[in-house]
C-alpha positions in Angstrom: -33.1 146.8 -136.2 -33.3 146.9 -132.5 -37.1 146.4 -132.1 -38.9 143.2 -132.8 -41.0 143.1 -135.9 -44.4 141.5 -136.3 -43.9 138.2 -134.5 -46.8 136.7 -136.5 -47.9 133.6 -134.7 -45.6 134.0 -131.7 -47.0 137.2 -130.1 -49.5 136.0 -127.5 -47.9 135.5 -124.1 -49.2 132.5 -122.2 -49.6 132.5 -118.5 -52.4 130.1 -117.5 -50.9 129.9 -114.0 -47.5 129.0 -115.4 -44.8 130.7 -113.4 -41.7 128.6 -113.6 -39.8 126.1 -115.6 -36.9 123.7 -115.3 -34.7 122.0 -117.8 -33.3 118.6 -116.7 -31.2 115.9 -118.3 -29.4 118.3 -120.6 -25.8 119.5 -120.7 -25.1 123.2 -120.9 -24.9 124.0 -124.6 -25.9 126.8 -126.9 -29.1 125.1 -127.7 -30.0 124.8 -124.0 -29.2 128.5 -123.7 -31.6 129.1 -126.6 -34.3 127.2 -124.8 -33.7 129.1 -121.6 -34.0 132.4 -123.5 -37.1 131.4 -125.5 -39.3 130.0 -122.7 -39.9 133.3 -120.9 -40.7 135.0 -124.2 -43.6 132.7 -124.8 -44.9 132.1 -121.3 -45.6 135.4 -119.6 -43.9 136.0 -116.2 -42.2 132.6 -116.2 -38.9 132.1 -114.4 -36.3 129.3 -114.1 -36.5 127.3 -110.9 -35.7 123.8 -109.6 -37.4 120.7 -110.8 -39.8 120.2 -107.9 -41.4 123.7 -108.2 -41.5 123.9 -112.0 -44.8 124.4 -113.8 -43.1 123.2 -117.0 -40.4 120.5 -116.9 -38.2 120.1 -120.0 -36.8 116.6 -119.7 -34.1 115.2 -122.0 -35.0 111.5 -121.9 -33.2 108.4 -123.0 -36.3 107.3 -124.9 -35.0 107.1 -128.5 -38.5 106.6 -129.9 -38.7 110.4 -130.2 -35.7 110.1 -132.6 -33.6 113.3 -133.1 -36.4 115.9 -133.4 -39.6 114.5 -132.0 -41.1 115.4 -128.6 -43.9 114.4 -126.2 -45.9 116.5 -123.8 -47.7 115.2 -120.8 -49.7 116.5 -117.8 -48.2 115.7 -114.4 -50.7 117.0 -111.9 -50.8 120.8 -112.6 -47.6 120.9 -114.6 -46.6 120.1 -118.1 -43.7 117.8 -118.9 -42.0 118.2 -122.3 -39.9 115.1 -123.2 -37.4 114.6 -126.0 -34.3 112.6 -126.8 -32.3 115.7 -127.9 -32.1 119.3 -127.0 -33.5 120.2 -130.4 -36.5 118.1 -129.6 -37.0 120.0 -126.4 -36.9 123.3 -128.3 -39.5 122.1 -130.8 -41.6 120.8 -127.8 -41.5 124.2 -126.2 -43.0 125.8 -129.3 -45.4 122.9 -129.6 -46.7 123.4 -126.0 -47.1 127.1 -126.7 -49.1 126.4 -129.9 -51.4 123.8 -128.1 -52.1 126.2 -125.2 -52.9 129.2 -127.4 -55.1 127.3 -129.7 -56.9 125.6 -126.9 -55.8 122.0 -127.7 -55.2 120.5 -124.3 -55.6 116.8 -124.8 -52.5 115.1 -123.4 -50.3 113.1 -123.7 -49.3 114.5 -127.1 -46.5 113.1 -129.3 -45.1 114.8 -132.4 -42.4 113.4 -134.7 -41.7 115.0 -138.0 -42.7 113.2 -141.1 -39.9 114.6 -143.3 -36.2 114.5 -142.5 -35.1 117.7 -144.2 -37.5 120.6 -143.9 -35.9 123.5 -145.8 -36.4 127.0 -147.1 -34.4 128.3 -150.1 -33.9 132.0 -150.3 -33.5 133.6 -153.6 -31.7 136.7 -152.1 -29.1 138.7 -154.0 -26.1 140.5 -152.5 -27.4 143.8 -153.6 -30.4 143.4 -151.3 -32.9 142.5 -154.0 -34.8 139.2 -153.9 -35.6 137.3 -157.1 -39.4 136.7 -156.8 -39.5 138.6 -153.6 -42.6 140.6 -152.7 -42.0 141.7 -149.1 -39.2 144.2 -149.3 -35.4 143.7 -149.6 -33.3 140.9 -148.2 -33.0 140.3 -144.5 -29.4 139.2 -145.1 -27.9 141.7 -147.6 -28.0 145.4 -148.8 -26.0 147.3 -151.3 -23.5 144.4 -151.8 -22.8 144.1 -148.1 -24.0 141.9 -145.3 -26.8 143.7 -143.5 -25.3 142.5 -140.2 -28.5 142.6 -138.2 -28.1 139.4 -136.2 -31.0 140.3 -133.9 -33.2 140.3 -137.0 -31.8 136.9 -138.1 -32.5 135.6 -134.6 -36.1 136.7 -134.9 -36.4 135.0 -138.2 -34.7 131.8 -137.0 -37.1 131.8 -134.1 -40.1 131.9 -136.5 -38.7 129.1 -138.6 -37.9 126.9 -135.6 -41.4 127.4 -134.2 -42.8 125.5 -137.2 -40.0 122.9 -137.5 -37.7 124.2 -140.3 -34.2 122.7 -140.0 -32.4 123.8 -143.1 -31.9 127.0 -145.1 -30.0 128.3 -148.0 -29.3 132.0 -147.9 -28.6 133.1 -151.5 -30.2 132.9 -154.9 -29.9 129.7 -156.9 -29.3 132.0 -159.9 -25.9 132.9 -158.5 -24.8 136.4 -159.6 -21.1 137.4 -160.0 -20.8 138.9 -156.5 -22.4 135.8 -154.8 -20.0 133.5 -156.6 -17.4 134.7 -154.1 -19.5 133.7 -151.0 -17.4 130.5 -150.8 -14.2 132.6 -150.3 -12.9 133.4 -146.8 -13.6 137.1 -147.0 -17.3 136.4 -147.1 -17.4 133.2 -145.1 -16.6 135.1 -141.9 -19.9 137.0 -142.3 -21.8 133.9 -143.4 -20.6 132.1 -140.2 -22.2 134.8 -138.1 -25.5 134.1 -139.8 -25.0 130.3 -139.6 -24.2 130.6 -135.8 -27.6 132.1 -135.1 -29.5 129.6 -137.2 -27.5 126.7 -135.6 -28.9 127.7 -132.1 -32.3 127.0 -133.5 -31.4 123.7 -135.1 -31.2 125.1 -138.6 -28.3 124.1 -140.9 -27.1 126.6 -143.4 -26.5 125.9 -147.1 -25.1 128.1 -149.9 -26.1 128.1 -153.6 -23.1 128.0 -155.8 -22.1 128.8 -159.4 -21.1 125.6 -161.0 -18.4 127.4 -163.0 -16.8 128.9 -159.8 -13.3 127.5 -160.6 -13.4 129.6 -163.8 -15.0 132.7 -162.2 -12.9 132.8 -159.1 -9.5 131.5 -160.1 -9.5 131.6 -163.9 -9.4 127.9 -164.6 -10.0 127.1 -168.2 -12.7 124.6 -167.5 -15.3 123.5 -165.0 -15.4 119.9 -166.4 -16.4 117.6 -163.5 -14.0 114.9 -164.7 -11.0 117.3 -164.8 -8.5 116.5 -162.0 -7.7 120.2 -161.7 -11.4 121.1 -161.2 -11.9 118.3 -158.6 -8.8 119.4 -156.7 -10.0 123.0 -156.8 -13.3 122.1 -155.2 -11.6 120.0 -152.5 -9.4 122.9 -151.5 -12.3 125.3 -151.6 -14.5 123.1 -149.5 -11.7 122.6 -146.9 -11.5 126.4 -146.5 -15.3 126.6 -146.0 -15.3 123.9 -143.3 -12.3 125.5 -141.7 -14.5 128.6 -141.0 -17.9 126.8 -140.6 -17.3 123.3 -139.3 -21.0 122.3 -139.5 -21.6 123.8 -142.9 -24.5 121.9 -144.5 -23.5 121.9 -148.2 -24.4 123.3 -151.6 -27.6 123.9 -153.5 -26.9 123.7 -157.3 -28.9 124.9 -160.3 -26.9 123.7 -163.3 -27.6 123.6 -167.1 -30.8 125.6 -166.6 -31.9 129.0 -167.8 -28.4 130.0 -168.8 -26.7 128.6 -165.7 -23.4 126.7 -166.3 -23.3 122.9 -165.7 -21.9 119.6 -166.8 -23.7 119.5 -170.1 -21.2 122.1 -171.4 -18.5 119.4 -171.2 -20.6 116.5 -172.5 -21.1 115.2 -169.0 -24.2 114.0 -167.3 -25.7 115.4 -164.1 -24.6 112.5 -162.0 -21.0 113.2 -162.9 -21.4 116.9 -162.1 -23.1 116.3 -158.8 -20.9 113.5 -157.7 -17.8 115.6 -158.2 -19.1 118.1 -155.7 -20.3 115.4 -153.4 -16.8 113.9 -153.3 -15.5 117.3 -152.1 -17.9 117.7 -149.2 -18.3 114.1 -148.1 -15.4 114.0 -145.6 -17.1 116.8 -143.7 -20.6 115.3 -143.7 -21.7 117.8 -146.4 -24.7 117.4 -148.7 -25.2 118.4 -152.4 -28.8 119.4 -153.3 -29.0 119.2 -157.1 -32.1 120.8 -158.6 -33.9 118.9 -161.4 -35.3 122.1 -162.9 -33.3 121.5 -166.1 -34.8 122.1 -169.5 -34.2 123.8 -172.9 -35.3 127.4 -172.5 -34.7 128.2 -176.2 -37.4 126.1 -177.8 -38.9 126.8 -181.2 -42.6 127.5 -180.7 -43.3 126.3 -184.2 -42.1 122.8 -183.3 -45.0 121.1 -181.5 -42.9 117.9 -180.8 -40.9 119.8 -178.2 -42.3 119.6 -174.7 -40.6 121.4 -171.7 -42.7 119.3 -169.3 -40.8 116.1 -170.3 -37.3 117.4 -169.6 -36.7 116.5 -166.0 -37.9 113.0 -166.4 -36.0 112.4 -169.6 -32.8 113.7 -168.0 -32.9 112.3 -164.5 -34.8 109.0 -164.6 -32.0 107.2 -166.5 -29.5 108.3 -163.8 -31.5 106.8 -161.0 -29.1 105.0 -158.7 -26.0 106.7 -160.1 -25.8 109.6 -157.7 -23.5 109.6 -154.7 -25.0 108.8 -151.3 -24.8 112.5 -150.2 -26.5 113.9 -153.2 -30.2 114.8 -153.1 -32.3 115.6 -156.2 -34.7 118.5 -155.6 -37.8 118.1 -157.8 -40.5 120.8 -158.3 -44.0 119.7 -157.4 -45.1 120.0 -161.0 -43.3 119.4 -164.3 -43.3 123.1 -165.4 -42.9 125.9 -162.9 -45.0 126.5 -159.8 -48.3 127.2 -161.6 -51.6 127.6 -159.7 -52.6 124.2 -161.2 -50.5 121.6 -162.9 -50.1 117.8 -162.5 -47.5 116.4 -160.2 -44.0 115.7 -161.4 -43.7 112.2 -162.9 -40.3 111.7 -161.3 -42.1 111.0 -158.0 -42.6 107.3 -157.7 -40.5 106.7 -160.8 -37.2 107.3 -159.0 -36.5 104.3 -156.9 -32.8 104.5 -155.8 -31.9 108.2 -155.4 -32.2 110.6 -152.5 -35.0 113.1 -153.3 -36.7 116.2 -152.1 -39.9 117.8 -153.1 -39.8 121.6 -153.9 -42.6 124.0 -153.3 -42.8 127.8 -153.7 -44.0 129.8 -150.7 -43.2 133.1 -152.4 -46.2 133.9 -154.6 -44.4 134.2 -158.0 -47.3 132.9 -160.1 -49.9 133.1 -157.4 -50.4 136.8 -156.7 -47.1 138.4 -155.6 -48.3 138.5 -152.0 -50.8 141.2 -153.2 -53.6 138.7 -153.9 -54.6 136.3 -151.2 -53.7 132.8 -152.1 -53.4 130.2 -149.3 -51.2 127.5 -150.8 -51.6 124.7 -148.3 -54.5 123.0 -150.1 -52.3 122.8 -153.3 -49.4 121.3 -151.3 -51.7 118.8 -149.6 -52.8 117.6 -153.0 -49.2 117.0 -154.0 -48.3 115.2 -150.8 -51.5 113.0 -150.9 -51.2 112.2 -154.6 -50.9 108.5 -155.3 -48.5 107.9 -158.2 -50.1 104.4 -158.7 -46.8 102.5 -158.8 -46.8 99.1 -156.9 -46.7 99.4 -153.1 -47.2 102.5 -151.1 -46.8 105.1 -153.9 -48.2 108.3 -152.3 -45.8 111.1 -152.8 -45.4 112.0 -149.1 -44.2 108.5 -148.5 -42.1 107.8 -151.6 -39.8 110.8 -150.7 -38.3 108.8 -147.9 -39.1 105.3 -149.1 -37.5 105.7 -152.5 -34.4 107.5 -151.2 -31.3 105.5 -150.6 -30.9 107.3 -147.3 -34.1 108.4 -145.6 -32.3 111.0 -143.6 -31.3 112.7 -146.9 -34.9 113.2 -148.1 -37.5 115.8 -147.4 -39.1 119.0 -148.7 -37.8 122.4 -149.6 -39.6 125.6 -150.6 -38.7 129.0 -152.0 -38.9 131.6 -149.2 -41.2 134.5 -148.9 -39.8 136.9 -146.3 -38.2 140.3 -146.7 -37.7 143.5 -144.8 -41.4 144.5 -144.7 -42.4 144.9 -141.0 -44.8 142.0 -141.2 -42.2 139.8 -143.0 -44.4 138.7 -146.0 -45.8 141.9 -147.5 -49.4 140.8 -147.2 -50.3 139.9 -143.6 -52.3 136.9 -144.7 -49.3 135.6 -146.7 -47.8 134.7 -143.3 -50.2 131.8 -143.3 -48.3 130.2 -146.2 -45.0 130.4 -144.3 -46.5 129.1 -141.1 -48.5 126.5 -143.0 -45.5 125.2 -144.9 -43.6 124.4 -141.8 -46.6 122.8 -140.1 -47.5 120.7 -143.1 -44.1 119.3 -143.9 -43.7 118.4 -140.2 -47.1 116.7 -140.1 -48.1 115.7 -143.6 -51.5 114.5 -142.4 -52.6 117.8 -141.0 -55.5 119.3 -142.9 -55.2 122.6 -144.7 -58.2 123.9 -142.7 -56.7 122.8 -139.3 -53.5 124.6 -140.2 -55.4 127.7 -141.3 -57.4 127.8 -138.1 -54.2 127.4 -136.0 -52.6 130.4 -137.7 -55.7 132.6 -137.4 -56.0 131.8 -133.7 -52.3 132.3 -133.0 -52.2 135.6 -135.0 -55.4 137.5 -134.3 -57.8 138.2 -131.4 -61.1 137.3 -133.1 -64.4 136.0 -132.0 -65.3 132.4 -133.0 -67.4 133.8 -135.8 -64.5 136.0 -136.9 -62.1 133.1 -136.9 -64.4 131.2 -139.0 -64.8 134.0 -141.6 -61.1 134.5 -141.9 -60.4 130.8 -142.1 -63.0 130.6 -144.9 -61.2 133.4 -146.8 -57.9 131.4 -146.6 -59.5 128.1 -147.5 -61.3 129.4 -150.6 -58.5 131.7 -151.8 -56.5 129.3 -153.9 -59.6 128.3 -155.9 -60.6 132.0 -156.2 -57.2 132.9 -157.6 -57.4 129.9 -160.0 -60.9 130.9 -161.1 -60.0 134.4 -162.3 -56.6 133.5 -163.8 -55.6 130.4 -165.8 -58.4 127.9 -166.6 -58.0 124.1 -166.4 -54.2 124.0 -165.9 -53.4 125.9 -169.1 -50.9 128.2 -167.3 -48.6 131.0 -168.2 -51.1 133.6 -169.4 -49.3 136.2 -167.3 -47.0 139.0 -168.2 -43.6 137.7 -169.1 -40.8 138.3 -166.6 -43.1 140.0 -164.1 -45.5 137.0 -163.8 -48.3 139.2 -162.4 -51.4 140.3 -164.3 -52.9 138.9 -167.5 -51.1 138.6 -170.9 -52.8 135.7 -172.7 -50.3 135.5 -175.5 -47.3 136.8 -173.6 -45.5 133.5 -173.8 -47.2 132.1 -176.8 -44.6 132.7 -179.4 -41.4 132.8 -177.3 -38.7 130.3 -176.5 -39.8 129.2 -173.0 -41.9 126.3 -174.0 -45.1 127.3 -172.3 -47.9 127.4 -174.8 -51.7 127.3 -174.7 -52.2 126.8 -178.5 -55.5 128.6 -178.6 -57.0 128.9 -182.1 -60.5 129.5 -183.5 -61.5 125.9 -182.8 -60.1 125.2 -179.3 -57.2 125.3 -176.9 -54.8 123.3 -174.8 -51.5 121.3 -175.2 -51.8 117.9 -176.7 -49.5 115.7 -174.5 -51.1 112.4 -175.4 -49.1 109.4 -176.7 -51.7 109.0 -179.5 -51.4 112.4 -181.1 -49.2 114.6 -179.1 -45.8 114.7 -177.2 -46.4 111.4 -175.3 -45.8 113.2 -172.0 -48.7 111.3 -170.5 -46.7 108.0 -170.6 -44.0 109.4 -168.2 -46.4 108.4 -165.5 -47.2 105.0 -164.1 -49.3 102.8 -166.4 -52.5 103.5 -164.5 -52.0 107.3 -164.4 -50.9 107.4 -168.0 -54.1 105.8 -169.2 -56.1 108.1 -167.0 -54.5 111.2 -168.4 -54.3 109.9 -172.0 -58.1 109.5 -172.4 -60.5 112.4 -172.4 -63.1 110.3 -170.7 -61.0 109.9 -167.6 -58.7 112.9 -167.6 -59.6 115.1 -164.6 -61.2 118.4 -165.6 -58.7 120.4 -163.6 -55.8 119.1 -165.7 -57.7 119.0 -169.1 -55.8 121.7 -171.0 -52.4 120.6 -169.7 -52.9 117.2 -171.4 -55.3 117.8 -174.3 -56.2 120.2 -177.1 -60.0 120.3 -177.2 -62.8 122.3 -178.9 -64.4 125.1 -176.9 -67.6 123.1 -177.0 -66.0 120.1 -175.3 -68.1 119.1 -172.3 -66.3 118.7 -169.0 -67.3 116.1 -166.4 -69.2 118.9 -164.8 -71.5 119.1 -167.8 -70.3 122.6 -168.8 -68.6 123.4 -172.1 -65.0 124.6 -171.8 -65.9 128.1 -173.0 -68.7 128.4 -170.5 -66.5 127.1 -167.7 -64.0 129.9 -168.6 -66.7 132.6 -168.5 -68.3 131.3 -165.3 -65.1 130.8 -163.3 -63.7 134.2 -164.2 -66.9 136.0 -163.1 -67.1 133.9 -160.0 -63.5 134.7 -159.0 -64.2 138.4 -159.1 -67.3 138.0 -157.1 -65.4 136.1 -154.5 -62.8 138.8 -154.1 -65.6 141.4 -153.6 -67.0 139.1 -150.8 -63.5 139.0 -149.2 -63.5 142.8 -149.0 -66.9 142.8 -147.2 -65.8 140.1 -144.8 -62.5 141.9 -144.0 -64.4 145.1 -143.4 -66.8 143.3 -141.0 -63.8 142.3 -138.9 -62.3 145.8 -138.6 -63.2 146.3 -135.0 -61.5 143.1 -134.0 -58.2 143.7 -135.9 -55.2 145.8 -135.1 -55.0 148.9 -137.3 -51.9 147.9 -139.1 -53.2 144.5 -140.2 -56.5 145.9 -141.2 -55.1 148.6 -143.4 -52.5 146.2 -144.9 -55.0 143.6 -146.1 -57.6 146.2 -147.0 -55.1 147.8 -149.4 -54.0 144.4 -150.8 -57.7 143.4 -151.4 -58.3 146.6 -153.3 -55.3 145.8 -155.6 -56.5 142.1 -155.8 -59.9 143.2 -157.0 -58.3 145.4 -159.7 -56.2 142.4 -160.8 -59.1 140.0 -160.8 -61.3 142.3 -162.9 -58.4 142.8 -165.3 -57.9 139.0 -165.6 -61.6 138.3 -166.0 -62.2 140.9 -168.8 -59.0 140.1 -170.7 -59.4 136.3 -170.5 -63.1 136.2 -171.3 -62.8 138.7 -174.1 -59.8 136.9 -175.6 -61.6 133.6 -175.8 -64.9 135.1 -176.9 -63.0 136.7 -179.9 -61.2 133.4 -180.6 -64.3 131.2 -180.4 -67.1 133.5 -181.4 -69.3 131.8 -178.7 -71.0 134.2 -176.3 -71.6 133.8 -172.6 -74.9 131.9 -172.3 -75.7 134.0 -169.3 -75.5 137.2 -171.2 -72.8 138.9 -169.1 -70.6 141.5 -170.5 -67.8 140.2 -172.7 -66.0 142.9 -174.6 -66.0 142.6 -178.4 
């Protein structure tokens, strides 16, 4: 690609009397060159000049209070002064100044230091160009088992990510297919280096996902046992080759012993032994091992109600707390199951005290509408970050990530990426708000979901104040709307198997994946109490365990995740469960119809491409919402025999 694609939130040139800039206190490096190239792109007509005449002064200061990535912005007469301790901080500061000016926030001085050390995106891209759970076209990296080779496109993407503070990326699927197994070989590393070189200029370190059984797949070893001297030596030699090509290679992301992926369990070893073997190989080069905690038995017998997939990560990893090497990070999904629209927070947060840890979100909308349905995810992620685990001390998740890691610099947040070759990057134009919002939120954990939504709207569109408010309201209500017309009260997984889009109430009910709603003629929900169920509730702190264990205190939104209740059970809202199901599913459809009207009312203020894109997506979203409403309501009417008290149509 030679032309620039939709630049999302970086497409409004800023002049405001700014004509010149100067960079001082920096050495001439690739990152300084990046800053020199980027400034004119954002500030219309700006040119490099000497310090005295500059309208923007980028000043590399000796003030270490900014740390490695923070920055400050001041007004000095009529000019802006961006200060940072490092060149990377200056680059973030340049994007920060742009954001402040475009959104009209001009209160200075302004200081911004990231709350999380590692701020990462994991791509699930395959070498054939497909993307597992990708809804915006094919991979920006690969096509037809070749590297796409469009480094200008990679630069555009790196620029987007840097503008919201992303500093790490993995570029291939955690479910490593046979072709990607060879990415750690010199033949492929030369191409990966080209990608890494571009990301490096924007302060983004590159990781690769690996196949744990690579010694067997690549060189025919008979084992991948982490305690085998032959295996350990194989990885040391392989890692040396990688760093010979990419000296600042970040490390490996590993999915092991999960959903058919090989791992240490095959050899009777624990996950600390598997992770530490790899950590030993990369440690001399400053490399990191990110070890995913998404480990569970995916071949459960649905007849056995004592089995509980939600318990797996805690059962496996808590007893290993403190046993992982200093350069290993455990990556933990926000919930105990799998990126559902609503589920409780993983009990590992707060419980792990001596292990580097990262929180994992999902930007790509696998279970939240495939980037067809509008679903602004920042409110969900805010709930996780602000959740108090109720352990002694400061036990809020956004704080325990660093506080409970043995090395704060090796903690942070990752998310599954959402971009592809679609001209607007994310398929649905409004899904850009999730990519933007993810970066902004994990940089500033205290930013509100509404503040971030308003920023993105103002940076992306030319709307009146009323129009900005309308579009912000669509984003802010969209997560609840999606939840309303899909899965009620955290029951989850009522979607089509494998596809994960559209309703199929019993699609997972009698399978091996361990995701059951247990609906019968009397009620529904998963009993995870200690008294009568799987005892999952007591993986949480004592205070949270008691809250979830008891019906009287369990939050309504998590009810069916923790309890099996009659359809006539009354929620704290006063409604019965069955009436709540009816009401929310009708309300969800009505809300999507409102979105269509609002979007149409903005037509004259929108560019044609964005208008048509979202209009088409909303049409499909309404079809999906109606289908969910009618199937869910009919299913539970037939199960319960209890009609909708408001007399609305439920199909017999």
